[in-house]
N, C-alpha and C positions, 0 to 999 in steps of 0.2 A: 188590257191596263191603264189604271190612273191612278196617278201619285197622289198622296194625301200630305206625310210630314215624311223628312228627312233629319236623321237628329245624329251631328260629328263629334266626339270625341275623342281628343288626341289623333286625329288621320291625318297625314301627313301635315299638314304647317295649320288646318284645323285645330283649335284646341278644344273650342268649345261651340258650336256652331248649330241652329235650330232654323230651318226652313220650311216652311208652309205651303204646298202648291193649291193653287185653284186653275179651274177654267177658265181658258182660253189663250191667250198669244203671252208669256210669260218670256222677259229679256233676262238673262243673266250677266250682269255688266259690270265690267273691269276691266285694268290694264293686263299685259298676259305677265304672268308669273304672279299674277294676284289671290290665286285659289279657284279659277271659276270651272277648270275642266277637272279638277279635283272633286267636284260635286258629282260630276256624272260617273267619276271610278268609284266614287264611292257606292252608288247605286248598283254598280255590277257589281262590285265587292260585295255588297249585302246580301246579291242573288244568286251571283255563281262562286265565292271564294276568292282562293289567294290567286288561280287563272286569270281574274278579269283585272289585278291588279299590275301596275307597271314596278321592278325590282324584285324586293326580298322581303321577305314580312317584318325581319326589323328594321330595313326602311320604310316602312307604313307608321312605324311612329312616331310621333311628332318629339322633332329633335331637344326640342327644349322639356320634356317631361322627364318626369323620374325614370331610371329603371325601371322599378315595378309598377309604372302609371299605365289602367287599361284602358284599351285601343280596343273604341265602341264606337259601332256604325248601326244605326235601328231606322230600319226601312216603314213607311204605314202605307199601304196601297190597294186599291181593288182591283178584282180582276174577275168576272163572270160575276155571277150573284156574291161574290165572300169577300169577306175583307181581311187581307194578312199582314201580321208584323212581323217582321225577321229581325232578329237581334244580333247581331255576328260581331266576334271580339277573334285576338290571334290563335286564341287555343280554346273556342266555343263558338257555336250557333243554335241557335233555337227560332221556332216559329210558333206564329203564335194562329188562329184560327179565331174570326168573328167576334175578337177580343175574351176571350176564351182564358180563364187562368192558366191552366197547362197547357206546356207546348204540343202542340202534334209529332216533332221531333226536336231532338235535344241533341245531335252531333254535327260534325261539321260537314260529313258527307252526307249523311242523312237528311240537312237542312239542303243542301245542293241538287242532291238526285229529285227529291218530292217538288221542289220550285224547276226544277229542269222539266216535268213529267204534266203541271200543274201550265209551266205557260205553252209547254207542246212544242221547242228550238231550244239550240244547245247557244253555247256562249256567242259563237260566231254568226251562227242565224240569228237572237239577240241582236247584233250592233248592225247588220244588213236589215232590219228592219226597222226598229225605232230608232234609231243613229243616224245621223248624217254627216260628217265633218266635210273640212274644206281639203282636205287632203283624197278622200273620197268620191269627191265630185269629179275630179277631171283623172279617175282610174282607169275608165275605163279609153282613154286616150290613148293611155301608153301602152294598151294590150293589143298583140296581133287580132286573127278575123277570128282564129278557132279561141282565142283564151276570150275573146268577149262573150263569145257564145256560151260560154262553160262558166264565165263569170254571172250574166242575165239568168241562166236556167238553175244556176246554184243559187240568187235571192230570192227565184219567185218558186223554188221549191222543186222544180222541174230537175235536180240533180237525183231525186231519188230515185228517181225510175233508172239511174245510169246506175245508181248502188243495189235497186234490184234487180237490174238484168246484172250487174257484175256477181250479185248474191247466185243467180240465175245458174248463168256460165261456171262459178265456181263448182256449183253441183250438178251440172252436166260434165263438166270434166273426171269429180268425183267417181258417178256411173260410168264415166267408160273408162277412168283405170279400172273399179269395181270387175265392169264386163271383162277387160284383158286379162287382170289377174284371174279372174275365174276359168278362164279359157287357157289360161296358161297352163293353171294348177288342176286343170281334170284328165284324169286319165284315157285309156282308149277302153270304149267300148267291148272288143273282141278277147282283148288281154282279159278283164272284166269277170268276163262271162268262162274263159280257159282257164282260170283260176278259178273259181266254183266249182267247174266240170270236176278240176284234180283236187281238187278238196274233199269233194263227194267220194271219192276215190280211194282217197286215202283212211275215211274212215270209215270204210267200208272193209277194205283189207285189215286193218287196227283192230275193228269191235272182231275180228274172225281168231285172228292171234290172241286176244285177250283171251275168250274163251276158252282153246285149247289149253292155254297156263293153266287158267282157273281149274280144270279137270285135273292135270299135272300134280298142284298145290295138293288137292282133295285126295288121292294115293299117297303120297308122302304123307299125308297128316293120318290117314289109318295108321299105314307100318308106325308112326310113331306112338299110336295109341295099344297096338299091342305089345310092344316092349318097355313100355314105362312104367304097368302094374308092379311087374317082376324086379324090375331095375328100383322101383321107390322102396320095394319088401327088404332087397339086400341094401339098399343105402339105409334104413333102420337098424339092421342088422348092425348093420358096421358102424353108426349113430350110438350106437349100445353100447359097444365093445369102446370104444373111443370116449367114452365117458368115463364107464370104470377105471380106463388106463388113469385119465385124468383127474380120477378122487384116488387111486392109488400113488400116483405120484405130490398128490398135493397132502395126504397123510403122512407120508416118506419126509417129505417136507416139515411139516411140523414138527415129527419125532427130533430130526435133527434137530432144530428148533430150540425145543427143548431140552436135548443134550447140554447144547450150549449154553441155556439160561442158568443150569443145576451149576457144570461145572465152574458160572461169574458166580451166582453166589457162595461156592463152596470157597473160592479164592478172597472174597470180601467176608467170609467170618477169620479165615489164617489172617486176614490184619488187622480185624478185629480187637484180637486176642494180641499181638505185637503190639496196637497202639495201647491197650490197658494196662500193659508191661510199662510202657514208658511212661505213661499218666504217673504211675506211681512212683516213680524214681525221679519225677520232676514237681510231686507235691511238695517235698520240703523246701526247698529252691523257693517257690510260690510264695510259700507263708505269707511273709510279712508285704505283699503287695497290696494290696489291700488298706493296709491303714496307712504304709507311704502314697500312695495316692489321693486320701483324707489328706493327707498333713499338706501334700503341694496343693490342693487348691485352697487349703486355709492359709499359705504361705501366698499365692497368688493373688488373693484377695485385701494381704496385707500392702505385698507391691506394688500393685495399682493407688491407694491408698497412698503408700511413702509420696509416690509421685505427684499424686495430689497435693499433699503436702508441701514438696518444695515448688510448685508453680505457684501455690497460697502466699509462700513465705519470697521468693521472687515479687509475686504482684503486691504482697504488704511495703517492701523495702523502695518499690519505685514510687508507691502510693504518698509514700513520706520524705521522700524527695521533692514530688510533685507539692504537697501540704507548704511545704518550707520555703518552695519559692513562691507561692502563691501569699503567704505573711508575710515575706518582704516586699513583694510589690505594693499590697495592698497597705503596705506603712508606710511606701515610697510614694501615694497617693493618696496618704490619706486628706492631706492638705490642697486638696482641689478647688472644693468648694468655696475654701476662703480666697483661693489664688485668682478664681472665676471673678468673682465679683471685682477684686484691685483692676485687674488686666482690659474687666470691661470700662472700668472708670475710666483709666490712662485710655483706650480708645475713644470715649467719647470728648475726652477730650481734643484728643490731636484731629478726628473728623471734623469738629466745628475748626480748628485754626486752620486743616486743609477747604472750608468751605469759604474763610476768610479769604485766604491767598488765592482761591480761583479765582474772587470776586475782583479784588486787585489789580491781579493780570491781567483778567479779560475787560477791564476797564483801559486799563494802558492799554494795551493791545489795542482797541479799538481805534483808541483815537493819534494811535502813531500809524494804522492803517488807512484811515480816513485821509491825514493828512498828508499818505503819499498819493493816495489816491485825487486829491484833489487839486494839488501839484502836476499830477503828469495830465491831469484833465488840461487845465489851462495851460499848457506846453504844447498840448497839443494844437489846443485852438489859436496859439500863437502861432504856428506855423503856419495851418490853413489862410490865418492873416497874413503874412509874411509873404507868402504864398499869392497871392491873390492882388497884394498894393503892387507886388514886384510884376508882377505881371501886365497890371494896369500902366505901370510905369514904363516897361518895356514898348509898350506897344503906342504910348504916346508919344516916346520919345524916335521909335523908326518910322511915324505917318505924317507926324506936326500940327501947323494950328486948325490942318482939315476935320481931324480925327471928331466926331463927337462928342458931349459932354456923358460922360458913365451916368447922368443922371439924367438930365432933360432931353440928351440926344442932340443938342444943338450944336454947328462947331465953336471950337472953345477962340480960335483965334488969336488977341492977343492977351484971353486968360490962361494959355497954354503954361504960361512960365508958372502964373501964381499955383496952377495945378500942381504943376512938377515939384515946386517947392512943399504944396503940402502932403503930396505923397512921401515925399524923400524925409520930412518930421514925421509920416507917423510910420514908415517903416523903422526909422529910427528907434521912435518908443518901443514897438515890437519886438525889435532885436533888443534891447537892454532889459525890458520885462523877460524876452524869454532865456536869457544869460542868466534872472536872477532865479525862476522856477527854475533851470537847469542845474544850479548849485542848491538850488533845494531839494530838488530829489537826489544830490549826490548826498545829500546829507540823511535823506531819507534812506538811505538802500541799506544799510548798515540798522541792526535793533538798537533801541537807546540803552547806556548802560542798565537805566531803573528798569526796564522791561526787561533785560536778563537776569538783573537780581533779583526781582520777582519771580520770575520764573525759575530759578532756583529755588528760591525758599521753599515755592511750591515743591517743586519735585522733591524737597528732601522731605518738608510733612507727608508727603504721598508715602513716603515709601516707608516713615514713623510708623504711617498707618496699616501699609502692608504686613510689616512687621509685628503688627500689635495684633492685625485680624490672625494672622496666623497662630502665634503663640496663643488667642483666646478657642480657634478651631482646637488647637493642643488638649488645653485646659478641659476644655468642654468633652474631650473626649475619654481624659483622663476621670471625669467625674463620673461620665457611663460606666469606665471602666467600673469604677468601685464597685458598683452596686452589683455587678457580673462577677467580680473579686468574691463577694462576702459571700454571693449564692454558690458560684464552685466550693469555696472551702466547706462550706456547709454540707456539702454533697456528698465530698471527697471524705469528711468525717466520718459520714455514714457508710460510706462504703470500708473505711478501715476499721469500723466496729464489725462492721459485718466481716471481714476477713478474719478479725479473733475467733469468733462465732465459730465460723466452720471451718479452723485452724483444732479450736477448744475440742470438735467432736470425731475430730480423725482419732482412730485407735490407735496405739503403740506396739511396739514389741514386734516388731520385722529383724529379720535375722538374712542378710545378705548372704549367710554362708551356708547357713544352716538348708533355706532354699536351693543353691546352686547343686549342695551335696546332694537333695533329696532328687532334685532331676535328673541327674547323671544316673541315679541306682534306677530311678523309673524308665530313663531310656536304656538302661543294659535291660531289664525287663521285661519289657514292652513285648519284643520278639517272643519269646516262650512263653507268657501269658499267654498270644496270636497262636502259637501250637497247641497250646495244652486248648485251647478253645474248639481246636479242628476236631483233637482226639478226640474230644470228649462227646463233639456229634459226632464222632466216626462211631466210639463207642455205643452210642445210644440209640443206634441203628441196630443192634446185636437184634434183639426179640423178633422188630421185624424179618430179619433175616433168617432167622429160624422158622417163620410162621411162614414163610416165602416156601424154604427148602420143602418144609412138607407137606406146604397143598404141591408143588412143583411133581413133589414124586408120585403122587397120586397121577396127574396129569401125563406122568410119563408111562406110566403101565398103561392109563385108556388107551393112550396112542399108540405104544407095540402091539397092541391087544389088535387096534382098527386095521392098523398095517397086516396083523397076521390074516383077517378075515377078508379084507380086497384080496389079498393074494392067492387067496385058494377059491375064490369066486374067477378070477382069471381063467386061473388054469382049468375050470369047471367048462369054459366057454370054446364053441368050435372054433377053429382057424376060417373064415369065409374070403378072405383078403382076394385069391384067384377068382374065383366066382362070380363078385364083384364087379374085378378089373371086366370080365370079358362083357359083362350086361352091360356097363358103362360104357365100352366100346361100342355094342351093339348101340345103345341109345343114341350115341349120336353122331354115328353114323346117319341114322333115321330125320334125327333130327336136321343135320347136313343138308339131304336131300330136301328136307321140310323147306327150310332157308331158302336154298336155292330154288324152287318152286312159287315161290311166296315171290323172289323178286319177279321171278322174270312173270309173274303176272302182275306185278306192280308196275313192271318197266310196260309193259303189251297194253295197260290202262292209263298209264301216262301217255305212250304215244298215241292212243283213242283220244286222251284227252285234248294232246297237243290237234289231232288232224281236228277233231272237232271244234276247237278253237279257231283255226285255218280257214274252218269253210265259214262259223261268223264272222271273221275278220271280210273274208271275200264277200259275204252276204250284205255287210254292212259299208263294204265298199260299193258293190253294184247300186242297194239304195242311195246311198250318198251321190253317186253319180246323174240317178235319174232325180234328185234335189237339187242340185246343181246345174242343170238343164231346164226345169221349171225356173230359179230362180232366175238364172241366165235367162231365159223366154221374160220375166218378169221388170227385170233391169232396161234389156231393149226397149220392150213400151214404155218405162219412163225415160227414156235418152231422145226417143222420135219424140214426148210429151215434150219436152223440155225443151228440145228447137222449135218445134213450134211456137214454143212463150216466148225464144228469144228472138224470133224475127217479130213476132207480134209488137215485145216493148222497143227494137227498132222502128219499125212502123209508127207508132205511138209516140215517141221522141223526135220521127222527121215528121209528124203532123203537126206537133205542140210549136214547136222549131218553125216553121212556117207561119202558123197562125202567130207568134210572139211579136213578131216588130210592126205588120198592120198594125195591132192593139199597142203598144207601147207607143207607137207616133201618133195615135190618135189622142192619147189621153197628154201625149206631150203635148202635142198641137194647144189642147183647150187649153193650156197653163201659159203656152208662151203666148197665145193672144191676149190672155187676162193682164200677163206680167210684163208686156211690150204694148198695151190699149192699142194694139191691133195693127201696128207696126210689118210686124212678121205673125201670119195667120198658119202657119204649117213647118213642123219639124221631123223631117223623114228620116230613117235608117234602110240605109242599103245594106244590098247581100253581104255587106263585109260590118256587120252592124257598126259602119261611121256614122259620123252625126253629122245631116246635109240641112240647113237654114234656107228654107224656101222664101221667096220673095217674088209675089205675083205669080207662082205655080214656078218659079227659076232659080234654081240652087244657086245660093250668092258664094262665089268664086272664095272668097279671105272676108272671116270675120274677124273683131278687133278681139283681144282679152277679155272688157267683161259680156260682149253676147256671147263667148264662148262660156263665160262660167254661167249666162244664165241659159244657152242652153244645157249646161249639164247639170243643172240646179233641176231644170222642168223636167228632163229626164229622169232625173233622181229619185221625184217627185212624183209620176209617173209609176215607177217602180213600185214605191211606197204603195201608193193607193192599188197598184195590183196585188199586192200581199194582204193589204187588210182586206179585202174584196172574195180574195182565195182563202183566207186561214179560217181554223175552224172556233177563230173567238174575236168578237171586235178587237182592231189594233189601236184606243183611242188615244194615243201617245207618241208624238212625232217632236224627237229631238236632233235639233240642226245646230252644230257645231263650227265660228268662224264659217260661212258658207257666203258670205256678201263678200270678201276676196274686192275684186277692181270695180263692181259695182256702183254708180253714179246715186247721187239722194235721190233720184226720180224712182230709179232702177230699186233701188231698197224698199220704199214705200210702197213701192208693185207688189213685192215677195211679201212684205206680211202683210197688204191688201189681199191677196193672194193666198196665204194661208189661214187669214180669215175666213175665208169663204169656204177652207174645208174643214169648216168645226163640226157639218154635218158626220164627216170620218175621221176628223183626227178633234177629240175634245180638247186635250194638252196638248198646244205647241208651248217648246221651250226653243228660243233660242239664246246661244250664247256667242259674245259679242265681244270685243274691245271699242269698239265704236257707240259713245257717248249719245249720239244724235238721233238713235231710234227708241229714247225716252218716252217722247212723245206719241209716239206709234202702237205701243206694246199696250196689255193693259194689266201688267204688273209686271213693273222693278225689283230685281234682287241684287244689289248693289255691292260689289265684292273689291277689296282692296289689302293690300297686304302695308303692315302697319312694324315698322325696324325696328320699335322700341320692345315689343313684345315679343317681336319674330313669328308673328301668328296672322293669319288672315281675319280682316273684321267683315262681317258681311252684314246688311242692313237692305231690310224688305220696304215695300212701299204698296200697299195691296190700294184698289182704291180707283178715282181720279188717275191718270199721268200727270207727273212732275216735271215738268219743262228745267231743261238742261238750265246751268248756270245757276239756277236758282240759290240763297244761301238754306240750309236744312231749318233755323229758324221763321221763314217766311212761308214754309210750304205747311200744307195741312192733308194730308194723306189721311185717309179712313184707320189704317194700321203703321204703326211705325217702331222698329227697336232692333239693335245692334246687339252682335255677340262678336267672338275672337273665335278663331280656327285656325287650320292649316291645307293650304295651298298647292298649288301645281309649282 
């Protein structure tokens, strides 16, 4: 893996940061908290997402960024023969391959899973492979022997064997549990064989009983067949008799219904004759009803028109009153235009007088205020001068001739008296002037009479102007009202003319007394008229009733003849009820014997089917027993195979762990010689995986803190080289975070020289440190500092020739340099 470029936007304290990575040793240098380690965190976050970041998603956002500001990390790197570019945000992720415009993955989980597969390692394995921090250098020293062995096995990939063995053992336990379950659930073979024999015997017996029941059913069916024709013939004769009786009952019912209908028509004809007589008696009394009804309708129309006349007259009287009021108001406001001009001229004159009064009052009031402020200012200055002179005199009186002069600072000596007299004279002058200005202020406290008179005059003129303005407003409203009154008078006069025309069009001749008489007479005759209408309708039905009566007589005659014929036919038929009852009993007995025989046959057949099902189940249980025995044999063979594989994994892990310590010790010793300049030639891991530094082949009993850091560092480099050699793809990147610890300058230079020598295995080496002194020793420098004003990290990158520390930026000559603002740790 080789890094090309990293771009950060609003990530932690990096608001806007871009870093380009080159081959060789790169130093990321900055004070603690400046944002160095955040650069590496951003690389891991781009590949593995949120699990690789500290804190929550919300703490990733730059604290000074807006609530909707995007958090974005873009990482460009090479892996194998391909170039990848991953762009990740808080809620999105995209992965591009070899500069293609479309992503090959565009979801958070999809990008993480694809990169994990391409790298061939998890997040933990990635940090144990590419990254080494200061805390990780001494991590083995705090572990127990078994933990040290497990840690080395994990970082070198041997733990995959343990995981495979654990999976193998889980499968073996599953097979053993399956074998135990099969054995526990398997039935006894003898019991299964006995069940099969019993089921076959049951089937044989059930088949014999079923055949006997079938024979009995055949005999019963023959007996039913013998009696059935005679029973059916008797049943047909009985059905014909029943049909004739039913037809006779219908004919008798129809005859009775026709007789009742004839009686009803005769009764209605009698009622029609009675109605005709009553209608003839009512004819004379109802003769004037039509004329009264027409007269009442005419009077109703005249009554409505009379009501409309009264309403129009009332409206006419109200309209005359309104016209009178409008004419009076019009007469009253007719002088408004002339009065408006007069009031306007008077208002203009008083406004001019008000302006003059305002000018005079303002000028005199300004003069009065200016005099009072000037007197107050003078009095305050005299007070301060008096206090200063009094302080000087008191100080001179207290100290005597040795007091220095306030002007020349020399001792006064004999001049003290003259100075004191001068100060007394000045104090007296200031007191007199102060009293004058005090009296002057007392005089100016009250407003002068001239100013008050001008103010009263201005107020009186202003009151007159206000009065004239209100009067002008009223006059102007009256002018507007005058035009409106003229329009209203014209409209109402037109309305009055229309009312006169409407009154003239209303017909006269309404008589309320006659209206009431006609109404009462109609109310008396209306019930009689209704009764007459009902009687007339009843009389009108007489022809229809006569026709119905004639037709009904013919139908009665036919119905009586039909009943007589059916009665004669019934008397001619013989009585076969006794013979039918005997045949029916014989048929029911034979049918009952047939049903009993069929039930017995069905029961025997069901018993035989149950016996066959029991036999089938017993035979299926027998087959399942044989299949389980076969499965048990296969599982036992698989369990023996898993036992052999478990022993093989155990032996392989033992061999690998046995070879691990010598190989690691040899690689670490080579690094130790280069780093210590040959002082220490060998580093050894004992059987407890403790680090021992050998001097002339003898373990040193005590090593210093710096030597311990060196030993831990060379061991970690040896582990990284073993991982690089055994990985499925070249690991060209090595990141070391704050590894110098307690190393002195010479040891630091040795570490960097050693890292330069590893460039055939690690093309890119990135050192993160706060030590500025390594600037001269690395190939590239990325300077990181925290800017208090912007609250973000500032990144400056120098490529090309190394730049010595403490040289001003303006005097440096890097091949390329740029500065960015971003967020740090």
